[in-house]
C-alpha positions in Angstrom: -10.1 9.2 -10.1 -9.0 13.0 -11.7 -8.7 14.4 -8.1 -6.7 11.2 -7.1 -4.2 11.8 -10.1 -3.9 15.7 -8.9 -2.7 14.5 -5.5 -0.4 12.1 -6.4 1.0 14.7 -8.8 1.3 17.0 -6.1 2.7 14.1 -3.6 5.7 13.5 -6.4 6.4 17.2 -6.3 6.4 17.6 -2.6 8.4 14.7 -2.6 10.7 16.5 -5.0 10.8 19.6 -3.1 11.7 17.4 0.5 14.5 15.5 -2.0 16.1 19.0 -3.2 16.0 20.5 0.7 17.8 17.6 1.5 20.3 18.1 -0.8 20.9 21.6 -0.1 21.1 20.7 3.7 18.0 23.2 4.2 15.4 22.0 6.9 11.9 20.7 6.1 9.7 23.3 7.8 6.9 22.1 10.4 4.3 23.9 7.8 5.9 21.8 5.0 5.5 18.8 6.9 1.6 19.5 8.4 0.8 20.0 4.6 2.7 16.8 3.3 0.9 14.6 6.3 -2.6 16.4 5.1 -2.0 15.2 1.3 -1.5 12.1 2.7 -4.2 11.5 4.7 -6.7 13.2 2.3 -5.7 10.4 -0.4 -6.1 7.5 2.1 -9.8 8.9 2.5 -10.2 9.0 -1.2 -8.9 5.6 -1.8 -11.1 4.3 1.0 -14.3 6.3 -0.7 -13.0 5.2 -4.3 -13.1 1.6 -3.0 -16.3 1.8 -1.5 -17.7 2.8 -4.6 -16.3 0.2 -6.8 -17.1 -2.6 -4.2 -20.9 -0.8 -4.7 -20.4 -1.1 -8.4 -19.2 -4.5 -8.3 -21.8 -5.8 -6.3 -24.3 -4.4 -8.5 -22.9 -5.9 -11.5 -22.8 -9.6 -9.7 -26.8 -8.9 -8.9 -27.4 -8.0 -12.5 -24.8 -10.8 -14.0 -24.0 -13.1 -11.8 -23.4 -15.7 -14.4 -20.1 -13.8 -15.7 -18.4 -14.8 -11.8 -17.2 -11.1 -11.1 -16.9 -11.4 -7.6 -15.0 -14.6 -7.9 -12.4 -13.0 -10.1 -11.7 -9.8 -7.7 -10.3 -10.8 -4.4 -11.5 -8.7 -1.7 -9.3 -7.0 0.2 -9.7 -9.3 3.7 -8.8 -12.7 1.4 -5.6 -10.9 0.2 -4.1 -9.7 3.2 -4.6 -12.7 4.8 -3.4 -15.0 1.9 -0.3 -12.8 2.0 0.1 -12.4 5.9 -0.3 -16.7 5.8 2.8 -17.0 3.3 4.6 -14.0 5.6 4.3 -16.5 8.3 5.7 -20.0 6.9 8.5 -17.8 5.1 9.6 -16.9 8.7 9.1 -19.9 10.1 11.2 -21.7 7.7 14.1 -18.9 8.0 13.4 -18.9 11.8 13.8 -23.0 12.0 17.4 -22.3 11.0 18.5 -18.6 12.7 16.3 -18.6 15.6 14.7 -15.3 16.3 14.0 -15.8 19.7 12.0 -12.6 20.9 8.2 -13.1 20.0 7.3 -9.8 19.0 10.4 -9.7 17.2 9.3 -12.1 14.9 6.1 -11.0 14.5 7.3 -7.7 13.3 9.3 -9.6 10.9 6.6 -11.5 9.7 4.4 -8.0 9.0 7.2 -6.4 7.1 7.9 -9.5 5.2 3.7 -9.2 4.2 4.2 -5.4 3.3 7.0 -6.7 1.0 5.0 -9.6 -0.6 1.9 -6.6 -1.0 4.2 -4.7 -3.0 5.2 -7.7 -4.8 1.9 -9.3 -6.0 0.7 -5.2 -6.6 3.7 -4.9 -8.8 3.1 -8.4 -10.5 -0.7 -8.8 -10.7 -3.0 -6.3 -11.9 -3.6 -3.4 -10.0 -6.4 -2.4 -8.5 -8.3 -0.9 -5.5 -8.7 -4.2 -3.2 -5.0 -5.1 -3.1 -4.1 -1.1 -2.3 -6.6 -1.3 0.7 -5.2 -4.7 1.5 -1.9 -3.1 1.7 -3.2 -0.1 3.6 -4.3 -2.5 6.1 -1.7 -3.9 6.9 0.6 -0.7 6.9 -1.9 0.1 9.6 -2.1 -3.3 11.3 1.8 -3.2 11.7 1.9 0.3 12.9 -0.4 -0.6 15.5 1.5 -3.6 16.5 4.8 -1.5 18.0 5.1 0.5 20.8 3.6 4.2 20.8 7.7 5.5 20.8 8.3 3.6 17.6 5.1 4.0 15.7 6.5 7.5 14.8 10.1 5.6 13.7 7.8 3.5 11.7 5.9 6.0 10.2 9.3 8.5 9.3 11.1 5.4 8.0 8.8 2.7 6.3 5.3 3.7 6.0 6.3 6.9 4.5 8.2 4.9 1.3 5.7 2.7 1.3 3.3 5.6 0.1 5.5 6.5 -2.1 6.0 3.3 -3.7 1.9 2.9 -3.6 1.7 6.2 -5.5 4.2 4.9 -8.2 1.9 1.6 -8.3 -1.1 3.9 -8.7 0.9 5.8 -11.9 2.1 2.4 -13.4 -1.7 1.3 -13.4 -2.7 4.1 -15.2 0.1 3.7 -17.9 -0.1 -0.1 -17.6 -1.2 -0.2 -21.4 1.6 1.4 -22.3 4.4 -0.5 -20.8 6.9 -3.4 -22.4 4.8 -6.0 -20.5 1.2 -4.4 -20.9 -1.6 -5.8 -22.3 -1.4 -6.8 -25.9 -4.3 -4.9 -27.8 
């Protein structure tokens, strides 16, 4: 967790640096972009590793104390993703009944982007856990992969980068949750 915290801090610092460069209309160097992309990939791998460890711990806890029902209390990433995608489909279908998007591919993209917004809302309103972040990462990957190759880069630069920033902020909030106004009461 300490390594993840350090990576998030480096990502925040790099985001600040990019904002500074943009405000002075300085170009972002290819080397800087490469470092940034490497850091995001390292964070993604770290999240996957942490999730595997957490799943192992949860499975072990379920084995030694099944009467406490830990498995039922913690929703798995696939279940979260499926629930939110289904909710997004219903929302888009409801609105599409009035406005008729017409193009199936566009409707599917709108549904995937709506599901991403529901993921962010779910993470912000509920307890932050690795299952929610894993589910969101899977949804981001599915949305990106559903696009044609030229549009994948646009998605990465204009959607995914902001989602990574939101995810980093939510991760920090998870660490500070006990100190927030709406945090748990002791």
